[in-house]
C-alpha positions, -999 to 999 in steps of 0.1 A, spaced: 668 403 -352 662 368 -341 685 338 -347 673 303 -347 695 272 -345 679 237 -349 693 204 -339 681 168 -335 673 156 -370 685 123 -383 676 89 -397 652 67 -379 631 37 -387 593 39 -390 577 38 -356 607 54 -340 611 88 -323 632 119 -326 633 152 -307 640 184 -325 653 214 -306 653 251 -317 674 276 -297 664 312 -302 686 342 -295 685 380 -302 653 400 -298 633 372 -282 609 395 -264 594 405 -298 584 370 -307 547 360 -302 547 325 -316 573 298 -324 569 265 -343 580 240 -368 574 237 -405 586 211 -429 593 208 -466 600 181 -491 614 186 -527 589 201 -551 563 209 -524 555 240 -504 566 244 -468 538 232 -445 530 239 -409 537 211 -385 531 227 -351 532 260 -333 532 273 -297 523 309 -287 539 329 -260 509 321 -239 514 284 -244 486 277 -268 495 249 -292 484 240 -327 491 209 -348 486 198 -384 461 170 -386 487 147 -400 508 148 -368 481 151 -341 485 125 -314 521 117 -325 540 150 -322 542 172 -292 556 208 -291 569 223 -260 591 251 -248 616 260 -221 613 297 -217 644 299 -194 665 284 -223 646 302 -251 642 268 -267 613 251 -284 611 213 -288 593 190 -311 589 155 -298 581 132 -327 568 97 -320 554 69 -342 573 84 -371 562 74 -406 581 75 -439 558 104 -450 572 125 -421 605 126 -441 614 162 -448 636 191 -439 622 206 -407 625 244 -401 621 262 -369 600 294 -372 596 325 -350 568 349 -357 566 385 -347 530 398 -348 542 434 -352 549 437 -389 539 401 -395 576 390 -397 588 354 -399 623 343 -389 636 309 -400 663 285 -389 686 267 -414 666 235 -413 674 200 -401 668 168 -421 645 141 -408 645 108 -427 622 79 -417 629 46 -434 603 20 -439 
């Protein structure tokens, strides 16, 4: 089992910045990729960014150039630095850990990000 705890959400004005953190615990060695997804009411959860155990990153087109994902392996923590935030970035952001063996996803509890115009 893997446990994920997010922090860092909040309210920010458009153009501002926030940094999300996701601390992982448990069977960390089984995880091949971690990342962030977001969801707004009535819509499907969508990928924001991922980072593999090898450090390869991936971003949704809507956040490229504005968001940066990183990790601190010593702390088992993944970060999402969000700059130049827009009102359309408002959502609940979920940390995700993916285990290739069995194709299993673990999820955090979510953290609210609200960007005011």
